[in-house]
mmCIF file of the N, C-alpha and C atoms, coordinates in Angstrom:
data_MODEL
# 
_entry.id   MODEL 
# 
loop_
_atom_site.group_PDB 
_atom_site.id 
_atom_site.type_symbol 
_atom_site.label_atom_id 
_atom_site.label_alt_id 
_atom_site.label_comp_id 
_atom_site.label_asym_id 
_atom_site.label_entity_id 
_atom_site.label_seq_id 
_atom_site.pdbx_PDB_ins_code 
_atom_site.Cartn_x 
_atom_site.Cartn_y 
_atom_site.Cartn_z 
_atom_site.occupancy 
_atom_site.B_iso_or_equiv 
_atom_site.pdbx_formal_charge 
_atom_site.auth_seq_id 
_atom_site.auth_comp_id 
_atom_site.auth_asym_id 
_atom_site.auth_atom_id 
_atom_site.pdbx_PDB_model_num 
ATOM 1   N N  . MET A 1 1  ? 84.136 70.272 102.991 1.00 0.00 ? 1  MET A N  1 
ATOM 2   C CA . MET A 1 1  ? 83.767 70.037 104.375 1.00 0.00 ? 1  MET A CA 1 
ATOM 3   C C  . MET A 1 1  ? 83.058 71.289 104.906 1.00 0.00 ? 1  MET A C  1 
ATOM 4   N N  . PRO A 1 2  ? 81.859 71.131 105.406 1.00 0.00 ? 2  PRO A N  1 
ATOM 5   C CA . PRO A 1 2  ? 81.128 72.292 105.920 1.00 0.00 ? 2  PRO A CA 1 
ATOM 6   C C  . PRO A 1 2  ? 81.772 72.815 107.200 1.00 0.00 ? 2  PRO A C  1 
ATOM 7   N N  . GLY A 1 3  ? 81.594 74.111 107.429 1.00 0.00 ? 3  GLY A N  1 
ATOM 8   C CA . GLY A 1 3  ? 82.166 74.731 108.622 1.00 0.00 ? 3  GLY A CA 1 
ATOM 9   C C  . GLY A 1 3  ? 81.418 74.336 109.881 1.00 0.00 ? 3  GLY A C  1 
ATOM 10  N N  . ARG A 1 4  ? 82.009 74.654 110.999 1.00 0.00 ? 4  ARG A N  1 
ATOM 11  C CA . ARG A 1 4  ? 81.413 74.357 112.293 1.00 0.00 ? 4  ARG A CA 1 
ATOM 12  C C  . ARG A 1 4  ? 80.238 75.298 112.529 1.00 0.00 ? 4  ARG A C  1 
ATOM 13  N N  . LYS A 1 5  ? 79.215 74.794 113.191 1.00 0.00 ? 5  LYS A N  1 
ATOM 14  C CA . LYS A 1 5  ? 78.067 75.622 113.577 1.00 0.00 ? 5  LYS A CA 1 
ATOM 15  C C  . LYS A 1 5  ? 78.322 76.160 114.980 1.00 0.00 ? 5  LYS A C  1 
ATOM 16  N N  . TRP A 1 6  ? 78.328 77.460 115.108 1.00 0.00 ? 6  TRP A N  1 
ATOM 17  C CA . TRP A 1 6  ? 78.548 78.117 116.391 1.00 0.00 ? 6  TRP A CA 1 
ATOM 18  C C  . TRP A 1 6  ? 77.210 78.560 116.956 1.00 0.00 ? 6  TRP A C  1 
ATOM 19  N N  . THR A 1 7  ? 76.988 78.335 118.246 1.00 0.00 ? 7  THR A N  1 
ATOM 20  C CA . THR A 1 7  ? 75.765 78.814 118.881 1.00 0.00 ? 7  THR A CA 1 
ATOM 21  C C  . THR A 1 7  ? 75.899 80.318 119.126 1.00 0.00 ? 7  THR A C  1 
ATOM 22  N N  . VAL A 1 8  ? 74.779 80.963 119.358 1.00 0.00 ? 8  VAL A N  1 
ATOM 23  C CA . VAL A 1 8  ? 74.785 82.398 119.649 1.00 0.00 ? 8  VAL A CA 1 
ATOM 24  C C  . VAL A 1 8  ? 75.619 82.669 120.899 1.00 0.00 ? 8  VAL A C  1 
ATOM 25  N N  . ASP A 1 9  ? 75.485 81.826 121.911 1.00 0.00 ? 9  ASP A N  1 
ATOM 26  C CA . ASP A 1 9  ? 76.254 82.012 123.146 1.00 0.00 ? 9  ASP A CA 1 
ATOM 27  C C  . ASP A 1 9  ? 77.753 81.883 122.898 1.00 0.00 ? 9  ASP A C  1 
ATOM 28  N N  . GLU A 1 10 ? 78.154 80.920 122.082 1.00 0.00 ? 10 GLU A N  1 
ATOM 29  C CA . GLU A 1 10 ? 79.573 80.747 121.764 1.00 0.00 ? 10 GLU A CA 1 
ATOM 30  C C  . GLU A 1 10 ? 80.115 81.979 121.048 1.00 0.00 ? 10 GLU A C  1 
ATOM 31  N N  . LYS A 1 11 ? 79.360 82.453 120.070 1.00 0.00 ? 11 LYS A N  1 
ATOM 32  C CA . LYS A 1 11 ? 79.782 83.644 119.326 1.00 0.00 ? 11 LYS A CA 1 
ATOM 33  C C  . LYS A 1 11 ? 79.928 84.837 120.264 1.00 0.00 ? 11 LYS A C  1 
ATOM 34  N N  . MET A 1 12 ? 78.934 85.036 121.116 1.00 0.00 ? 12 MET A N  1 
ATOM 35  C CA . MET A 1 12 ? 78.947 86.166 122.033 1.00 0.00 ? 12 MET A CA 1 
ATOM 36  C C  . MET A 1 12 ? 80.138 86.083 122.981 1.00 0.00 ? 12 MET A C  1 
ATOM 37  N N  . ASN A 1 13 ? 80.421 84.901 123.509 1.00 0.00 ? 13 ASN A N  1 
ATOM 38  C CA . ASN A 1 13 ? 81.539 84.743 124.432 1.00 0.00 ? 13 ASN A CA 1 
ATOM 39  C C  . ASN A 1 13 ? 82.880 85.015 123.757 1.00 0.00 ? 13 ASN A C  1 
ATOM 40  N N  . ILE A 1 14 ? 83.033 84.568 122.515 1.00 0.00 ? 14 ILE A N  1 
ATOM 41  C CA . ILE A 1 14 ? 84.272 84.809 121.775 1.00 0.00 ? 14 ILE A CA 1 
ATOM 42  C C  . ILE A 1 14 ? 84.436 86.301 121.500 1.00 0.00 ? 14 ILE A C  1 
ATOM 43  N N  . VAL A 1 15 ? 83.353 86.953 121.078 1.00 0.00 ? 15 VAL A N  1 
ATOM 44  C CA . VAL A 1 15 ? 83.408 88.396 120.815 1.00 0.00 ? 15 VAL A CA 1 
ATOM 45  C C  . VAL A 1 15 ? 83.746 89.156 122.096 1.00 0.00 ? 15 VAL A C  1 
ATOM 46  N N  . LEU A 1 16 ? 83.104 88.807 123.191 1.00 0.00 ? 16 LEU A N  1 
ATOM 47  C CA . LEU A 1 16 ? 83.373 89.494 124.456 1.00 0.00 ? 16 LEU A CA 1 
ATOM 48  C C  . LEU A 1 16 ? 84.812 89.278 124.910 1.00 0.00 ? 16 LEU A C  1 
ATOM 49  N N  . GLU A 1 17 ? 85.331 88.078 124.697 1.00 0.00 ? 17 GLU A N  1 
ATOM 50  C CA . GLU A 1 17 ? 86.725 87.795 125.051 1.00 0.00 ? 17 GLU A CA 1 
ATOM 51  C C  . GLU A 1 17 ? 87.669 88.703 124.259 1.00 0.00 ? 17 GLU A C  1 
ATOM 52  N N  . GLY A 1 18 ? 87.340 88.940 123.004 1.00 0.00 ? 18 GLY A N  1 
ATOM 53  C CA . GLY A 1 18 ? 88.169 89.801 122.174 1.00 0.00 ? 18 GLY A CA 1 
ATOM 54  C C  . GLY A 1 18 ? 88.031 91.275 122.500 1.00 0.00 ? 18 GLY A C  1 
ATOM 55  N N  . MET A 1 19 ? 86.960 91.649 123.192 1.00 0.00 ? 19 MET A N  1 
ATOM 56  C CA . MET A 1 19 ? 86.725 93.057 123.513 1.00 0.00 ? 19 MET A CA 1 
ATOM 57  C C  . MET A 1 19 ? 87.336 93.481 124.849 1.00 0.00 ? 19 MET A C  1 
ATOM 58  N N  . VAL A 1 20 ? 87.899 92.534 125.579 1.00 0.00 ? 20 VAL A N  1 
ATOM 59  C CA . VAL A 1 20 ? 88.552 92.854 126.845 1.00 0.00 ? 20 VAL A CA 1 
ATOM 60  C C  . VAL A 1 20 ? 89.757 93.749 126.555 1.00 0.00 ? 20 VAL A C  1 
ATOM 61  N N  . PRO A 1 21 ? 89.930 94.835 127.305 1.00 0.00 ? 21 PRO A N  1 
ATOM 62  C CA . PRO A 1 21 ? 91.087 95.708 127.062 1.00 0.00 ? 21 PRO A CA 1 
ATOM 63  C C  . PRO A 1 21 ? 92.394 94.913 127.088 1.00 0.00 ? 21 PRO A C  1 
ATOM 64  N N  . GLY A 1 22 ? 93.200 95.113 126.065 1.00 0.00 ? 22 GLY A N  1 
ATOM 65  C CA . GLY A 1 22 ? 94.478 94.417 125.959 1.00 0.00 ? 22 GLY A CA 1 
ATOM 66  C C  . GLY A 1 22 ? 94.403 93.063 125.289 1.00 0.00 ? 22 GLY A C  1 
ATOM 67  N N  . ALA A 1 23 ? 93.201 92.639 124.910 1.00 0.00 ? 23 ALA A N  1 
ATOM 68  C CA . ALA A 1 23 ? 93.050 91.334 124.261 1.00 0.00 ? 23 ALA A CA 1 
ATOM 69  C C  . ALA A 1 23 ? 93.703 91.357 122.883 1.00 0.00 ? 23 ALA A C  1 
ATOM 70  N N  . ASN A 1 24 ? 94.299 90.237 122.509 1.00 0.00 ? 24 ASN A N  1 
ATOM 71  C CA . ASN A 1 24 ? 94.916 90.076 121.200 1.00 0.00 ? 24 ASN A CA 1 
ATOM 72  C C  . ASN A 1 24 ? 93.944 89.280 120.331 1.00 0.00 ? 24 ASN A C  1 
ATOM 73  N N  . ILE A 1 25 ? 93.353 89.927 119.336 1.00 0.00 ? 25 ILE A N  1 
ATOM 74  C CA . ILE A 1 25 ? 92.329 89.291 118.507 1.00 0.00 ? 25 ILE A CA 1 
ATOM 75  C C  . ILE A 1 25 ? 92.887 88.062 117.796 1.00 0.00 ? 25 ILE A C  1 
ATOM 76  N N  . SER A 1 26 ? 94.111 88.158 117.309 1.00 0.00 ? 26 SER A N  1 
ATOM 77  C CA . SER A 1 26 ? 94.726 87.014 116.632 1.00 0.00 ? 26 SER A CA 1 
ATOM 78  C C  . SER A 1 26 ? 94.783 85.806 117.554 1.00 0.00 ? 26 SER A C  1 
ATOM 79  N N  . GLU A 1 27 ? 95.172 86.037 118.801 1.00 0.00 ? 27 GLU A N  1 
ATOM 80  C CA . GLU A 1 27 ? 95.289 84.941 119.766 1.00 0.00 ? 27 GLU A CA 1 
ATOM 81  C C  . GLU A 1 27 ? 93.916 84.383 120.136 1.00 0.00 ? 27 GLU A C  1 
ATOM 82  N N  . VAL A 1 28 ? 92.946 85.257 120.350 1.00 0.00 ? 28 VAL A N  1 
ATOM 83  C CA . VAL A 1 28 ? 91.585 84.806 120.676 1.00 0.00 ? 28 VAL A CA 1 
ATOM 84  C C  . VAL A 1 28 ? 91.052 83.924 119.548 1.00 0.00 ? 28 VAL A C  1 
ATOM 85  N N  . CYS A 1 29 ? 91.221 84.378 118.323 1.00 0.00 ? 29 CYS A N  1 
ATOM 86  C CA . CYS A 1 29 ? 90.738 83.619 117.168 1.00 0.00 ? 29 CYS A CA 1 
ATOM 87  C C  . CYS A 1 29 ? 91.456 82.281 117.050 1.00 0.00 ? 29 CYS A C  1 
ATOM 88  N N  . ARG A 1 30 ? 92.762 82.291 117.259 1.00 0.00 ? 30 ARG A N  1 
ATOM 89  C CA . ARG A 1 30 ? 93.541 81.057 117.172 1.00 0.00 ? 30 ARG A CA 1 
ATOM 90  C C  . ARG A 1 30 ? 93.091 80.058 118.235 1.00 0.00 ? 30 ARG A C  1 
ATOM 91  N N  . GLN A 1 31 ? 92.863 80.521 119.448 1.00 0.00 ? 31 GLN A N  1 
ATOM 92  C CA . GLN A 1 31 ? 92.449 79.645 120.547 1.00 0.00 ? 31 GLN A CA 1 
ATOM 93  C C  . GLN A 1 31 ? 91.113 78.964 120.260 1.00 0.00 ? 31 GLN A C  1 
ATOM 94  N N  . HIS A 1 32 ? 90.242 79.664 119.558 1.00 0.00 ? 32 HIS A N  1 
ATOM 95  C CA . HIS A 1 32 ? 88.900 79.136 119.307 1.00 0.00 ? 32 HIS A CA 1 
ATOM 96  C C  . HIS A 1 32 ? 88.737 78.553 117.908 1.00 0.00 ? 32 HIS A C  1 
ATOM 97  N N  . GLY A 1 33 ? 89.765 78.670 117.087 1.00 0.00 ? 33 GLY A N  1 
ATOM 98  C CA . GLY A 1 33 ? 89.686 78.140 115.725 1.00 0.00 ? 33 GLY A CA 1 
ATOM 99  C C  . GLY A 1 33 ? 88.743 78.933 114.839 1.00 0.00 ? 33 GLY A C  1 
ATOM 100 N N  . VAL A 1 34 ? 88.738 80.251 115.019 1.00 0.00 ? 34 VAL A N  1 
ATOM 101 C CA . VAL A 1 34 ? 87.852 81.138 114.267 1.00 0.00 ? 34 VAL A CA 1 
ATOM 102 C C  . VAL A 1 34 ? 88.702 82.062 113.397 1.00 0.00 ? 34 VAL A C  1 
ATOM 103 N N  . ALA A 1 35 ? 88.303 82.249 112.159 1.00 0.00 ? 35 ALA A N  1 
ATOM 104 C CA . ALA A 1 35 ? 88.994 83.199 111.284 1.00 0.00 ? 35 ALA A CA 1 
ATOM 105 C C  . ALA A 1 35 ? 88.739 84.615 111.795 1.00 0.00 ? 35 ALA A C  1 
ATOM 106 N N  . GLN A 1 36 ? 89.746 85.475 111.670 1.00 0.00 ? 36 GLN A N  1 
ATOM 107 C CA . GLN A 1 36 ? 89.580 86.853 112.127 1.00 0.00 ? 36 GLN A CA 1 
ATOM 108 C C  . GLN A 1 36 ? 88.448 87.554 111.394 1.00 0.00 ? 36 GLN A C  1 
ATOM 109 N N  . SER A 1 37 ? 88.285 87.266 110.117 1.00 0.00 ? 37 SER A N  1 
ATOM 110 C CA . SER A 1 37 ? 87.201 87.899 109.355 1.00 0.00 ? 37 SER A CA 1 
ATOM 111 C C  . SER A 1 37 ? 85.842 87.517 109.934 1.00 0.00 ? 37 SER A C  1 
ATOM 112 N N  . LEU A 1 38 ? 85.712 86.267 110.382 1.00 0.00 ? 38 LEU A N  1 
ATOM 113 C CA . LEU A 1 38 ? 84.459 85.822 110.989 1.00 0.00 ? 38 LEU A CA 1 
ATOM 114 C C  . LEU A 1 38 ? 84.264 86.489 112.344 1.00 0.00 ? 38 LEU A C  1 
ATOM 115 N N  . TYR A 1 39 ? 85.341 86.615 113.108 1.00 0.00 ? 39 TYR A N  1 
ATOM 116 C CA . TYR A 1 39 ? 85.262 87.302 114.397 1.00 0.00 ? 39 TYR A CA 1 
ATOM 117 C C  . TYR A 1 39 ? 84.724 88.723 114.215 1.00 0.00 ? 39 TYR A C  1 
ATOM 118 N N  . TYR A 1 40 ? 85.295 89.451 113.253 1.00 0.00 ? 40 TYR A N  1 
ATOM 119 C CA . TYR A 1 40 ? 84.872 90.841 113.039 1.00 0.00 ? 40 TYR A CA 1 
ATOM 120 C C  . TYR A 1 40 ? 83.430 90.915 112.529 1.00 0.00 ? 40 TYR A C  1 
ATOM 121 N N  . LYS A 1 41 ? 83.012 89.939 111.761 1.00 0.00 ? 41 LYS A N  1 
ATOM 122 C CA . LYS A 1 41 ? 81.616 89.884 111.305 1.00 0.00 ? 41 LYS A CA 1 
ATOM 123 C C  . LYS A 1 41 ? 80.686 89.702 112.507 1.00 0.00 ? 41 LYS A C  1 
ATOM 124 N N  . TRP A 1 42 ? 81.042 88.777 113.405 1.00 0.00 ? 42 TRP A N  1 
ATOM 125 C CA . TRP A 1 42 ? 80.249 88.559 114.613 1.00 0.00 ? 42 TRP A CA 1 
ATOM 126 C C  . TRP A 1 42 ? 80.249 89.805 115.488 1.00 0.00 ? 42 TRP A C  1 
ATOM 127 N N  . ARG A 1 43 ? 81.423 90.430 115.649 1.00 0.00 ? 43 ARG A N  1 
ATOM 128 C CA . ARG A 1 43 ? 81.529 91.625 116.488 1.00 0.00 ? 43 ARG A CA 1 
ATOM 129 C C  . ARG A 1 43 ? 80.636 92.740 115.961 1.00 0.00 ? 43 ARG A C  1 
ATOM 130 N N  . ASP A 1 44 ? 80.694 92.963 114.663 1.00 0.00 ? 44 ASP A N  1 
ATOM 131 C CA . ASP A 1 44 ? 79.874 94.019 114.071 1.00 0.00 ? 44 ASP A CA 1 
ATOM 132 C C  . ASP A 1 44 ? 78.389 93.735 114.264 1.00 0.00 ? 44 ASP A C  1 
ATOM 133 N N  . ALA A 1 45 ? 77.987 92.477 114.102 1.00 0.00 ? 45 ALA A N  1 
ATOM 134 C CA . ALA A 1 45 ? 76.584 92.101 114.311 1.00 0.00 ? 45 ALA A CA 1 
ATOM 135 C C  . ALA A 1 45 ? 76.198 92.288 115.779 1.00 0.00 ? 45 ALA A C  1 
ATOM 136 N N  . PHE A 1 46 ? 77.099 91.931 116.674 1.00 0.00 ? 46 PHE A N  1 
ATOM 137 C CA . PHE A 1 46 ? 76.855 92.062 118.108 1.00 0.00 ? 46 PHE A CA 1 
ATOM 138 C C  . PHE A 1 46 ? 76.687 93.535 118.493 1.00 0.00 ? 46 PHE A C  1 
ATOM 139 N N  . LEU A 1 47 ? 77.524 94.396 117.939 1.00 0.00 ? 47 LEU A N  1 
ATOM 140 C CA . LEU A 1 47 ? 77.484 95.816 118.291 1.00 0.00 ? 47 LEU A CA 1 
ATOM 141 C C  . LEU A 1 47 ? 76.285 96.551 117.691 1.00 0.00 ? 47 LEU A C  1 
ATOM 142 N N  . THR A 1 48 ? 75.782 96.061 116.553 1.00 0.00 ? 48 THR A N  1 
ATOM 143 C CA . THR A 1 48 ? 74.647 96.730 115.923 1.00 0.00 ? 48 THR A CA 1 
ATOM 144 C C  . THR A 1 48 ? 73.312 96.138 116.364 1.00 0.00 ? 48 THR A C  1 
ATOM 145 N N  . GLY A 1 49 ? 73.373 95.092 117.169 1.00 0.00 ? 49 GLY A N  1 
ATOM 146 C CA . GLY A 1 49 ? 72.152 94.514 117.703 1.00 0.00 ? 49 GLY A CA 1 
ATOM 147 C C  . GLY A 1 49 ? 71.619 93.472 116.815 1.00 0.00 ? 49 GLY A C  1 
# 
């Protein structure tokens, strides 16, 4: 089964939600159905432009 396609806006919003001070990355990922490894990949891409 192929994975879900995330839009750039969806990715950005999830990453920003995880960057809020005090945010729990595990909980953010669980709420959105995203693997933590994918979250960190998106975050790194977001931070490097």
